[in-house]
N, CA, C and O atoms as a CHARMM CRD file, in Angstrom:
* protein
*
  336
    1    1 MET  N      6.17200 -19.23800  19.28900 PROA 1      0.00000
    2    1 MET  CA     7.22200 -20.19400  19.56100 PROA 1      0.00000
    3    1 MET  C      8.45600 -19.43400  20.04100 PROA 1      0.00000
    4    1 MET  O      8.78900 -18.35600  19.54900 PROA 1      0.00000
    5    2 ARG  N      9.11400 -20.04400  21.01900 PROA 2      0.00000
    6    2 ARG  CA    10.38700 -19.50100  21.49700 PROA 2      0.00000
    7    2 ARG  C     11.39700 -20.64300  21.52400 PROA 2      0.00000
    8    2 ARG  O     11.02000 -21.80800  21.65200 PROA 2      0.00000
    9    3 VAL  N     12.67300 -20.30800  21.40400 PROA 3      0.00000
   10    3 VAL  CA    13.71400 -21.33100  21.34000 PROA 3      0.00000
   11    3 VAL  C     14.93500 -20.88400  22.12700 PROA 3      0.00000
   12    3 VAL  O     15.23400 -19.69300  22.21400 PROA 3      0.00000
   13    4 TRP  N     15.63000 -21.85000  22.69400 PROA 4      0.00000
   14    4 TRP  CA    16.90200 -21.57200  23.35500 PROA 4      0.00000
   15    4 TRP  C     17.81500 -22.77300  23.18200 PROA 4      0.00000
   16    4 TRP  O     17.36400 -23.87500  22.86900 PROA 4      0.00000
   17    5 ILE  N     19.10500 -22.54200  23.39000 PROA 5      0.00000
   18    5 ILE  CA    20.11400 -23.59300  23.26100 PROA 5      0.00000
   19    5 ILE  C     20.82500 -23.75000  24.59700 PROA 5      0.00000
   20    5 ILE  O     21.21700 -22.76700  25.22700 PROA 5      0.00000
   21    6 ASP  N     20.98600 -24.99200  25.01800 PROA 6      0.00000
   22    6 ASP  CA    21.80300 -25.29300  26.19000 PROA 6      0.00000
   23    6 ASP  C     23.23700 -25.46400  25.69900 PROA 6      0.00000
   24    6 ASP  O     23.58400 -26.51200  25.15600 PROA 6      0.00000
   25    7 GLN  N     24.06300 -24.45200  25.88500 PROA 7      0.00000
   26    7 GLN  CA    25.42700 -24.48100  25.37600 PROA 7      0.00000
   27    7 GLN  C     26.27700 -25.58700  26.00700 PROA 7      0.00000
   28    7 GLN  O     27.28000 -25.99000  25.41800 PROA 7      0.00000
   29    8 ASP  N     25.90700 -26.08200  27.17600 PROA 8      0.00000
   30    8 ASP  CA    26.64800 -27.18700  27.78700 PROA 8      0.00000
   31    8 ASP  C     26.50400 -28.46900  26.97000 PROA 8      0.00000
   32    8 ASP  O     27.35700 -29.35200  27.05000 PROA 8      0.00000
   33    9 LEU  N     25.43500 -28.57800  26.18600 PROA 9      0.00000
   34    9 LEU  CA    25.18600 -29.76900  25.37200 PROA 9      0.00000
   35    9 LEU  C     25.59700 -29.59200  23.91400 PROA 9      0.00000
   36    9 LEU  O     25.68200 -30.56900  23.17000 PROA 9      0.00000
   37   10 CYS  N     25.85100 -28.35800  23.50600 PROA 10     0.00000
   38   10 CYS  CA    26.15000 -28.06700  22.09900 PROA 10     0.00000
   39   10 CYS  C     27.47000 -28.70700  21.68100 PROA 10     0.00000
   40   10 CYS  O     28.48500 -28.58500  22.36800 PROA 10     0.00000
   41   11 THR  N     27.43100 -29.39600  20.53500 PROA 11     0.00000
   42   11 THR  CA    28.63000 -30.05000  20.01700 PROA 11     0.00000
   43   11 THR  C     29.36900 -29.17700  18.99900 PROA 11     0.00000
   44   11 THR  O     30.45500 -29.54000  18.54600 PROA 11     0.00000
   45   12 GLY  N     28.78800 -28.03000  18.63900 PROA 12     0.00000
   46   12 GLY  CA    29.44400 -27.10200  17.73000 PROA 12     0.00000
   47   12 GLY  C     29.43400 -27.51500  16.27200 PROA 12     0.00000
   48   12 GLY  O     30.23200 -27.00700  15.48400 PROA 12     0.00000
   49   13 ASP  N     28.54600 -28.43000  15.89200 PROA 13     0.00000
   50   13 ASP  CA    28.48100 -28.88400  14.50100 PROA 13     0.00000
   51   13 ASP  C     27.95000 -27.81300  13.54500 PROA 13     0.00000
   52   13 ASP  O     28.27700 -27.82900  12.35800 PROA 13     0.00000
   53   14 GLY  N     27.14500 -26.89900  14.04300 PROA 14     0.00000
   54   14 GLY  CA    26.63100 -25.81800  13.21300 PROA 14     0.00000
   55   14 GLY  C     25.47200 -26.18700  12.31300 PROA 14     0.00000
   56   14 GLY  O     25.10700 -25.41000  11.43100 PROA 14     0.00000
   57   15 LEU  N     24.88400 -27.35700  12.51700 PROA 15     0.00000
   58   15 LEU  CA    23.75300 -27.74500  11.67600 PROA 15     0.00000
   59   15 LEU  C     22.56600 -26.81100  11.85800 PROA 15     0.00000
   60   15 LEU  O     21.81000 -26.56800  10.91800 PROA 15     0.00000
   61   16 CYS  N     22.40600 -26.29100  13.06100 PROA 16     0.00000
   62   16 CYS  CA    21.30300 -25.36000  13.30800 PROA 16     0.00000
   63   16 CYS  C     21.48000 -24.08600  12.48400 PROA 16     0.00000
   64   16 CYS  O     20.51600 -23.54600  11.94300 PROA 16     0.00000
   65   17 VAL  N     22.71500 -23.61700  12.39700 PROA 17     0.00000
   66   17 VAL  CA    23.00100 -22.42300  11.60100 PROA 17     0.00000
   67   17 VAL  C     22.73500 -22.70700  10.13100 PROA 17     0.00000
   68   17 VAL  O     22.22200 -21.84800   9.41400 PROA 17     0.00000
   69   18 ASP  N     23.07800 -23.90200   9.67900 PROA 18     0.00000
   70   18 ASP  CA    22.80400 -24.28500   8.29100 PROA 18     0.00000
   71   18 ASP  C     21.30300 -24.27200   8.00400 PROA 18     0.00000
   72   18 ASP  O     20.87900 -23.85200   6.92700 PROA 18     0.00000
   73   19 HSD  N     20.50400 -24.73100   8.96300 PROA 19     0.00000
   74   19 HSD  CA    19.05200 -24.81300   8.76200 PROA 19     0.00000
   75   19 HSD  C     18.35500 -23.46400   8.88500 PROA 19     0.00000
   76   19 HSD  O     17.40200 -23.19300   8.15500 PROA 19     0.00000
   77   20 CYS  N     18.81500 -22.61800   9.79500 PROA 20     0.00000
   78   20 CYS  CA    18.12600 -21.34200  10.01100 PROA 20     0.00000
   79   20 CYS  C     19.09300 -20.28000  10.53700 PROA 20     0.00000
   80   20 CYS  O     19.13700 -20.01800  11.73900 PROA 20     0.00000
   81   21 PRO  N     19.86800 -19.67100   9.63800 PROA 21     0.00000
   82   21 PRO  CA    20.86400 -18.67600  10.06800 PROA 21     0.00000
   83   21 PRO  C     20.24600 -17.39000  10.61900 PROA 21     0.00000
   84   21 PRO  O     20.95000 -16.58400  11.22600 PROA 21     0.00000
   85   22 ASP  N     18.95400 -17.18700  10.41800 PROA 22     0.00000
   86   22 ASP  CA    18.30400 -16.00600  10.98300 PROA 22     0.00000
   87   22 ASP  C     17.99800 -16.16500  12.46500 PROA 22     0.00000
   88   22 ASP  O     17.75300 -15.17800  13.15800 PROA 22     0.00000
   89   23 VAL  N     18.01100 -17.40400  12.95600 PROA 23     0.00000
   90   23 VAL  CA    17.68700 -17.67000  14.36600 PROA 23     0.00000
   91   23 VAL  C     18.89900 -18.18200  15.13500 PROA 23     0.00000
   92   23 VAL  O     19.02400 -17.91800  16.33100 PROA 23     0.00000
   93   24 PHE  N     19.79100 -18.90700  14.46900 PROA 24     0.00000
   94   24 PHE  CA    20.94300 -19.49300  15.13900 PROA 24     0.00000
   95   24 PHE  C     22.24200 -18.87800  14.62400 PROA 24     0.00000
   96   24 PHE  O     22.38900 -18.61600  13.43100 PROA 24     0.00000
   97   25 VAL  N     23.18000 -18.65300  15.54200 PROA 25     0.00000
   98   25 VAL  CA    24.50500 -18.15300  15.18000 PROA 25     0.00000
   99   25 VAL  C     25.55000 -18.97500  15.91900 PROA 25     0.00000
  100   25 VAL  O     25.28300 -19.53500  16.98200 PROA 25     0.00000
  101   26 GLN  N     26.73400 -19.03800  15.34300 PROA 26     0.00000
  102   26 GLN  CA    27.84900 -19.71700  15.98800 PROA 26     0.00000
  103   26 GLN  C     28.91000 -18.66200  16.26900 PROA 26     0.00000
  104   26 GLN  O     29.39300 -17.99800  15.35200 PROA 26     0.00000
  105   27 LEU  N     29.26700 -18.51200  17.53100 PROA 27     0.00000
  106   27 LEU  CA    30.22000 -17.48300  17.92300 PROA 27     0.00000
  107   27 LEU  C     31.65000 -18.01800  17.88600 PROA 27     0.00000
  108   27 LEU  O     31.88600 -19.17800  17.54900 PROA 27     0.00000
  109   28 GLU  N     32.58700 -17.15800  18.23400 PROA 28     0.00000
  110   28 GLU  CA    34.01300 -17.50400  18.16800 PROA 28     0.00000
  111   28 GLU  C     34.37800 -18.72400  19.00500 PROA 28     0.00000
  112   28 GLU  O     35.36300 -19.40600  18.72700 PROA 28     0.00000
  113   29 ASP  N     33.57100 -18.99400  20.03900 PROA 29     0.00000
  114   29 ASP  CA    33.86500 -20.15100  20.89000 PROA 29     0.00000
  115   29 ASP  C     33.45100 -21.47300  20.24300 PROA 29     0.00000
  116   29 ASP  O     33.65800 -22.54000  20.82100 PROA 29     0.00000
  117   30 GLY  N     32.85600 -21.40200  19.02300 PROA 30     0.00000
  118   30 GLY  CA    32.45200 -22.60400  18.30400 PROA 30     0.00000
  119   30 GLY  C     31.11100 -23.15900  18.74400 PROA 30     0.00000
  120   30 GLY  O     30.67100 -24.19600  18.24800 PROA 30     0.00000
  121   31 ILE  N     30.46800 -22.48300  19.65700 PROA 31     0.00000
  122   31 ILE  CA    29.19500 -22.94300  20.20800 PROA 31     0.00000
  123   31 ILE  C     28.06500 -22.13700  19.57300 PROA 31     0.00000
  124   31 ILE  O     28.23300 -20.96300  19.24400 PROA 31     0.00000
  125   32 ALA  N     26.90300 -22.79100  19.40500 PROA 32     0.00000
  126   32 ALA  CA    25.74300 -22.13300  18.80600 PROA 32     0.00000
  127   32 ALA  C     24.92300 -21.39100  19.86300 PROA 32     0.00000
  128   32 ALA  O     24.82800 -21.80400  21.01800 PROA 32     0.00000
  129   33 TYR  N     24.34400 -20.29300  19.42400 PROA 33     0.00000
  130   33 TYR  CA    23.46400 -19.46800  20.25600 PROA 33     0.00000
  131   33 TYR  C     22.24900 -19.08600  19.43600 PROA 33     0.00000
  132   33 TYR  O     22.29200 -19.11800  18.20600 PROA 33     0.00000
  133   34 VAL  N     21.17200 -18.72600  20.10200 PROA 34     0.00000
  134   34 VAL  CA    20.02100 -18.19200  19.38000 PROA 34     0.00000
  135   34 VAL  C     20.22000 -16.69200  19.23300 PROA 34     0.00000
  136   34 VAL  O     20.91100 -16.05500  20.02700 PROA 34     0.00000
  137   35 ALA  N     19.60100 -16.15100  18.20200 PROA 35     0.00000
  138   35 ALA  CA    19.68600 -14.71300  17.96000 PROA 35     0.00000
  139   35 ALA  C     18.27600 -14.15200  17.80800 PROA 35     0.00000
  140   35 ALA  O     17.36500 -14.81900  17.31900 PROA 35     0.00000
  141   36 GLU  N     18.13100 -12.92600  18.23600 PROA 36     0.00000
  142   36 GLU  CA    16.86100 -12.23400  18.08300 PROA 36     0.00000
  143   36 GLU  C     17.17700 -10.83300  17.59000 PROA 36     0.00000
  144   36 GLU  O     18.01700 -10.13800  18.16100 PROA 36     0.00000
  145   37 ALA  N     16.49700 -10.42300  16.52400 PROA 37     0.00000
  146   37 ALA  CA    16.76300  -9.12400  15.89400 PROA 37     0.00000
  147   37 ALA  C     18.23300  -8.99400  15.49800 PROA 37     0.00000
  148   37 ALA  O     18.80900  -7.90800  15.56100 PROA 37     0.00000
  149   38 GLY  N     18.83100 -10.11200  15.09000 PROA 38     0.00000
  150   38 GLY  CA    20.20600 -10.10000  14.63500 PROA 38     0.00000
  151   38 GLY  C     21.26600 -10.12400  15.72500 PROA 38     0.00000
  152   38 GLY  O     22.45900 -10.15600  15.42300 PROA 38     0.00000
  153   39 LEU  N     20.85100 -10.11000  16.98300 PROA 39     0.00000
  154   39 LEU  CA    21.80100 -10.10200  18.09400 PROA 39     0.00000
  155   39 LEU  C     21.78200 -11.43200  18.83900 PROA 39     0.00000
  156   39 LEU  O     20.71300 -11.90300  19.22600 PROA 39     0.00000
  157   40 PRO  N     22.95400 -12.05000  19.04800 PROA 40     0.00000
  158   40 PRO  CA    22.98300 -13.31000  19.79400 PROA 40     0.00000
  159   40 PRO  C     22.58500 -13.09400  21.24700 PROA 40     0.00000
  160   40 PRO  O     22.99400 -12.12700  21.88900 PROA 40     0.00000
  161   41 LEU  N     21.78000 -14.01500  21.74100 PROA 41     0.00000
  162   41 LEU  CA    21.41300 -14.00100  23.15600 PROA 41     0.00000
  163   41 LEU  C     22.38600 -14.93100  23.86100 PROA 41     0.00000
  164   41 LEU  O     22.35100 -16.14500  23.66100 PROA 41     0.00000
  165   42 ASN  N     23.23900 -14.36900  24.67000 PROA 42     0.00000
  166   42 ASN  CA    24.35200 -15.10900  25.25000 PROA 42     0.00000
  167   42 ASN  C     24.18400 -15.25400  26.75600 PROA 42     0.00000
  168   42 ASN  O     24.70200 -14.45800  27.53900 PROA 42     0.00000
  169   43 ASP  N     23.44500 -16.29100  27.14000 PROA 43     0.00000
  170   43 ASP  CA    23.28700 -16.64200  28.55000 PROA 43     0.00000
  171   43 ASP  C     23.44700 -18.15900  28.62200 PROA 43     0.00000
  172   43 ASP  O     22.46500 -18.88100  28.79700 PROA 43     0.00000
  173   44 PRO  N     24.68800 -18.64500  28.48700 PROA 44     0.00000
  174   44 PRO  CA    24.93500 -20.07500  28.31100 PROA 44     0.00000
  175   44 PRO  C     24.23500 -20.96400  29.32500 PROA 44     0.00000
  176   44 PRO  O     24.22500 -20.70700  30.52800 PROA 44     0.00000
  177   45 GLY  N     23.64500 -22.03200  28.77300 PROA 45     0.00000
  178   45 GLY  CA    23.03700 -23.06000  29.60900 PROA 45     0.00000
  179   45 GLY  C     21.78300 -22.61800  30.32100 PROA 45     0.00000
  180   45 GLY  O     21.38800 -23.23900  31.30900 PROA 45     0.00000
  181   46 SER  N     21.14800 -21.57100  29.85400 PROA 46     0.00000
  182   46 SER  CA    19.99400 -21.05600  30.57600 PROA 46     0.00000
  183   46 SER  C     18.84200 -20.75500  29.63400 PROA 46     0.00000
  184   46 SER  O     19.04600 -20.33000  28.49700 PROA 46     0.00000
  185   47 SER  N     17.64100 -20.97800  30.11800 PROA 47     0.00000
  186   47 SER  CA    16.47500 -20.61900  29.31800 PROA 47     0.00000
  187   47 SER  C     16.26100 -19.11200  29.33800 PROA 47     0.00000
  188   47 SER  O     15.31100 -18.62000  28.72900 PROA 47     0.00000
  189   48 GLY  N     17.12400 -18.37000  30.02700 PROA 48     0.00000
  190   48 GLY  CA    17.06700 -16.91700  30.00600 PROA 48     0.00000
  191   48 GLY  C     17.38600 -16.35300  28.64300 PROA 48     0.00000
  192   48 GLY  O     17.19500 -15.15900  28.40800 PROA 48     0.00000
  193   49 SER  N     17.86200 -17.17600  27.74900 PROA 49     0.00000
  194   49 SER  CA    18.16000 -16.75200  26.37800 PROA 49     0.00000
  195   49 SER  C     17.08300 -17.23400  25.41800 PROA 49     0.00000
  196   49 SER  O     17.39500 -17.74400  24.34200 PROA 49     0.00000
  197   50 LEU  N     15.84600 -17.08000  25.79000 PROA 50     0.00000
  198   50 LEU  CA    14.74300 -17.46500  24.91000 PROA 50     0.00000
  199   50 LEU  C     14.59600 -16.44400  23.79200 PROA 50     0.00000
  200   50 LEU  O     14.45700 -15.24700  24.04600 PROA 50     0.00000
  201   51 ALA  N     14.62600 -16.92200  22.56400 PROA 51     0.00000
  202   51 ALA  CA    14.41800 -16.04900  21.41800 PROA 51     0.00000
  203   51 ALA  C     13.03300 -16.31600  20.84600 PROA 51     0.00000
  204   51 ALA  O     12.62400 -17.46600  20.68600 PROA 51     0.00000
  205   52 VAL  N     12.33100 -15.25900  20.54600 PROA 52     0.00000
  206   52 VAL  CA    11.03800 -15.39500  19.89400 PROA 52     0.00000
  207   52 VAL  C     11.29500 -15.72600  18.42800 PROA 52     0.00000
  208   52 VAL  O     12.08700 -15.06200  17.75900 PROA 52     0.00000
  209   53 VAL  N     10.61600 -16.76200  17.93700 PROA 53     0.00000
  210   53 VAL  CA    10.80600 -17.21600  16.56100 PROA 53     0.00000
  211   53 VAL  C      9.66100 -16.68400  15.70400 PROA 53     0.00000
  212   53 VAL  O      8.49000 -16.93000  15.99200 PROA 53     0.00000
  213   54 GLU  N     10.01000 -15.95900  14.66100 PROA 54     0.00000
  214   54 GLU  CA     8.99800 -15.47600  13.73400 PROA 54     0.00000
  215   54 GLU  C      8.33800 -16.67100  13.04500 PROA 54     0.00000
  216   54 GLU  O      8.97500 -17.70300  12.83000 PROA 54     0.00000
  217   55 VAL  N      7.07500 -16.52500  12.70800 PROA 55     0.00000
  218   55 VAL  CA     6.31100 -17.60800  12.08800 PROA 55     0.00000
  219   55 VAL  C      7.02800 -18.14300  10.85700 PROA 55     0.00000
  220   55 VAL  O      7.03000 -19.35100  10.62000 PROA 55     0.00000
  221   56 ARG  N      7.63100 -17.26900  10.07700 PROA 56     0.00000
  222   56 ARG  CA     8.28600 -17.71700   8.84300 PROA 56     0.00000
  223   56 ARG  C      9.49600 -18.60300   9.07800 PROA 56     0.00000
  224   56 ARG  O      9.96200 -19.26100   8.14800 PROA 56     0.00000
  225   57 HSD  N     10.02400 -18.63700  10.31400 PROA 57     0.00000
  226   57 HSD  CA    11.19600 -19.45700  10.62000 PROA 57     0.00000
  227   57 HSD  C     10.86700 -20.69300  11.46500 PROA 57     0.00000
  228   57 HSD  O     11.76400 -21.48100  11.76600 PROA 57     0.00000
  229   58 GLN  N      9.63700 -20.87300  11.84200 PROA 58     0.00000
  230   58 GLN  CA     9.29700 -21.93700  12.78300 PROA 58     0.00000
  231   58 GLN  C      9.59000 -23.33700  12.25700 PROA 58     0.00000
  232   58 GLN  O     10.09900 -24.17400  13.00300 PROA 58     0.00000
  233   59 ILE  N      9.28600 -23.60900  11.00900 PROA 59     0.00000
  234   59 ILE  CA     9.54600 -24.94400  10.45400 PROA 59     0.00000
  235   59 ILE  C     11.04300 -25.22600  10.43500 PROA 59     0.00000
  236   59 ILE  O     11.47300 -26.33000  10.76800 PROA 59     0.00000
  237   60 GLU  N     11.83800 -24.23000  10.04500 PROA 60     0.00000
  238   60 GLU  CA    13.29300 -24.42700  10.00400 PROA 60     0.00000
  239   60 GLU  C     13.87100 -24.64900  11.39300 PROA 60     0.00000
  240   60 GLU  O     14.80800 -25.43200  11.55300 PROA 60     0.00000
  241   61 VAL  N     13.33000 -23.97400  12.39800 PROA 61     0.00000
  242   61 VAL  CA    13.80100 -24.14600  13.77800 PROA 61     0.00000
  243   61 VAL  C     13.49100 -25.55800  14.26400 PROA 61     0.00000
  244   61 VAL  O     14.32500 -26.18800  14.91500 PROA 61     0.00000
  245   62 VAL  N     12.30900 -26.05400  13.95300 PROA 62     0.00000
  246   62 VAL  CA    11.95000 -27.42500  14.34500 PROA 62     0.00000
  247   62 VAL  C     12.87200 -28.42600  13.65300 PROA 62     0.00000
  248   62 VAL  O     13.34400 -29.37200  14.28400 PROA 62     0.00000
  249   63 LYS  N     13.13000 -28.22800  12.37100 PROA 63     0.00000
  250   63 LYS  CA    14.04300 -29.12500  11.64900 PROA 63     0.00000
  251   63 LYS  C     15.44500 -29.08900  12.24900 PROA 63     0.00000
  252   63 LYS  O     16.09500 -30.12600  12.37900 PROA 63     0.00000
  253   64 ALA  N     15.90900 -27.89100  12.61500 PROA 64     0.00000
  254   64 ALA  CA    17.23000 -27.77400  13.23600 PROA 64     0.00000
  255   64 ALA  C     17.28300 -28.54700  14.54400 PROA 64     0.00000
  256   64 ALA  O     18.27800 -29.21300  14.82800 PROA 64     0.00000
  257   65 ALA  N     16.22800 -28.46800  15.33900 PROA 65     0.00000
  258   65 ALA  CA    16.18500 -29.20500  16.60600 PROA 65     0.00000
  259   65 ALA  C     16.18600 -30.70700  16.35600 PROA 65     0.00000
  260   65 ALA  O     16.80100 -31.46000  17.11200 PROA 65     0.00000
  261   66 GLU  N     15.50900 -31.14700  15.31400 PROA 66     0.00000
  262   66 GLU  CA    15.43900 -32.57800  15.01200 PROA 66     0.00000
  263   66 GLU  C     16.78600 -33.15000  14.59100 PROA 66     0.00000
  264   66 GLU  O     17.09000 -34.29800  14.91700 PROA 66     0.00000
  265   67 VAL  N     17.60200 -32.38000  13.87600 PROA 67     0.00000
  266   67 VAL  CA    18.88200 -32.90000  13.38400 PROA 67     0.00000
  267   67 VAL  C     20.05300 -32.60600  14.31300 PROA 67     0.00000
  268   67 VAL  O     21.16400 -33.07300  14.06200 PROA 67     0.00000
  269   68 CYS  N     19.83100 -31.85400  15.36400 PROA 68     0.00000
  270   68 CYS  CA    20.91600 -31.46200  16.26700 PROA 68     0.00000
  271   68 CYS  C     21.52200 -32.68800  16.96100 PROA 68     0.00000
  272   68 CYS  O     20.82300 -33.38100  17.70000 PROA 68     0.00000
  273   69 PRO  N     22.81700 -32.96400  16.73200 PROA 69     0.00000
  274   69 PRO  CA    23.44200 -34.13200  17.35600 PROA 69     0.00000
  275   69 PRO  C     23.58000 -33.99700  18.87300 PROA 69     0.00000
  276   69 PRO  O     23.63500 -35.00400  19.57900 PROA 69     0.00000
  277   70 GLY  N     23.63600 -32.77900  19.37300 PROA 70     0.00000
  278   70 GLY  CA    23.76000 -32.57800  20.81300 PROA 70     0.00000
  279   70 GLY  C     22.42900 -32.52900  21.54200 PROA 70     0.00000
  280   70 GLY  O     22.38600 -32.48200  22.77200 PROA 70     0.00000
  281   71 GLU  N     21.33400 -32.53900  20.77200 PROA 71     0.00000
  282   71 GLU  CA    19.98800 -32.44200  21.34000 PROA 71     0.00000
  283   71 GLU  C     19.90000 -31.29200  22.34000 PROA 71     0.00000
  284   71 GLU  O     19.35200 -31.43600  23.43300 PROA 71     0.00000
  285   72 CYS  N     20.45300 -30.14800  21.93600 PROA 72     0.00000
  286   72 CYS  CA    20.55900 -29.01500  22.85200 PROA 72     0.00000
  287   72 CYS  C     19.60600 -27.87300  22.53200 PROA 72     0.00000
  288   72 CYS  O     19.60500 -26.85900  23.23000 PROA 72     0.00000
  289   73 ILE  N     18.79000 -28.01900  21.48400 PROA 73     0.00000
  290   73 ILE  CA    17.84800 -26.97600  21.09400 PROA 73     0.00000
  291   73 ILE  C     16.50600 -27.27400  21.74300 PROA 73     0.00000
  292   73 ILE  O     15.93200 -28.34800  21.56000 PROA 73     0.00000
  293   74 PHE  N     16.02100 -26.30600  22.50300 PROA 74     0.00000
  294   74 PHE  CA    14.76100 -26.48000  23.22900 PROA 74     0.00000
  295   74 PHE  C     13.73400 -25.48600  22.71500 PROA 74     0.00000
  296   74 PHE  O     13.98800 -24.28400  22.64500 PROA 74     0.00000
  297   75 ILE  N     12.58100 -26.00600  22.36200 PROA 75     0.00000
  298   75 ILE  CA    11.50300 -25.19200  21.80700 PROA 75     0.00000
  299   75 ILE  C     10.36400 -25.12000  22.81300 PROA 75     0.00000
  300   75 ILE  O      9.95500 -26.12900  23.38800 PROA 75     0.00000
  301   76 GLU  N      9.87000 -23.92500  23.00800 PROA 76     0.00000
  302   76 GLU  CA     8.71400 -23.71500  23.87200 PROA 76     0.00000
  303   76 GLU  C      7.60300 -23.13000  23.02400 PROA 76     0.00000
  304   76 GLU  O      7.76400 -22.08600  22.39300 PROA 76     0.00000
  305   77 MET  N      6.48700 -23.81100  23.02100 PROA 77     0.00000
  306   77 MET  CA     5.35200 -23.35700  22.23100 PROA 77     0.00000
  307   77 MET  C      4.49800 -22.41100  23.05900 PROA 77     0.00000
  308   77 MET  O      4.22800 -22.65800  24.23500 PROA 77     0.00000
  309   78 ASP  N      4.08300 -21.33200  22.42800 PROA 78     0.00000
  310   78 ASP  CA     3.17500 -20.40400  23.08700 PROA 78     0.00000
  311   78 ASP  C      1.76400 -21.00500  23.01900 PROA 78     0.00000
  312   78 ASP  O      1.28300 -21.38100  21.95100 PROA 78     0.00000
  313   79 VAL  N      1.13700 -21.08200  24.15200 PROA 79     0.00000
  314   79 VAL  CA    -0.21400 -21.63300  24.22800 PROA 79     0.00000
  315   79 VAL  C     -1.19100 -20.47800  24.34100 PROA 79     0.00000
  316   79 VAL  O     -1.09900 -19.66800  25.26300 PROA 79     0.00000
  317   80 PRO  N     -2.13000 -20.40100  23.40300 PROA 80     0.00000
  318   80 PRO  CA    -3.08400 -19.30600  23.48800 PROA 80     0.00000
  319   80 PRO  C     -3.93900 -19.40800  24.74300 PROA 80     0.00000
  320   80 PRO  O     -4.32200 -20.49800  25.17000 PROA 80     0.00000
  321   81 ALA  N     -4.22600 -18.26300  25.31400 PROA 81     0.00000
  322   81 ALA  CA    -5.06000 -18.21600  26.52100 PROA 81     0.00000
  323   81 ALA  C     -6.50600 -18.53800  26.14800 PROA 81     0.00000
  324   81 ALA  O     -7.01800 -18.10300  25.11600 PROA 81     0.00000
  325   82 ILE  N     -7.13000 -19.29700  27.00400 PROA 82     0.00000
  326   82 ILE  CA    -8.53500 -19.64600  26.79600 PROA 82     0.00000
  327   82 ILE  C     -9.37400 -18.74000  27.67000 PROA 82     0.00000
  328   82 ILE  O     -9.19200 -18.67100  28.88600 PROA 82     0.00000
  329   83 THR  N    -10.28100 -18.06000  27.03700 PROA 83     0.00000
  330   83 THR  CA   -11.17600 -17.18900  27.80600 PROA 83     0.00000
  331   83 THR  C    -12.53400 -17.85300  27.91500 PROA 83     0.00000
  332   83 THR  O    -13.05500 -18.40800  26.94800 PROA 83     0.00000
  333   84 LEU  N    -13.08100 -17.78500  29.07900 PROA 84     0.00000
  334   84 LEU  CA   -14.39900 -18.39300  29.31300 PROA 84     0.00000
  335   84 LEU  C    -15.45400 -17.32900  29.42800 PROA 84     0.00000
  336   84 LEU  O    -16.62800 -17.64100  29.62600 PROA 84     0.00000
């Protein structure tokens, strides 16, 4: 699973940080960003800031996306390759 935030839609409520502070951070601008290895990925409004979500955080990330008032959290599921 990978996740990113569209900062143009973020309302700055911080609910995502409340749900999963290991994946989401709120910077000085009041807007939420995803973090990977403890570092915020700062490419506002772009899927170029895709953070890989560890399995142990996946449920919390989904819950954060569900409660986000700005509907700005986007989750991309990794699809396993099918070999024939």
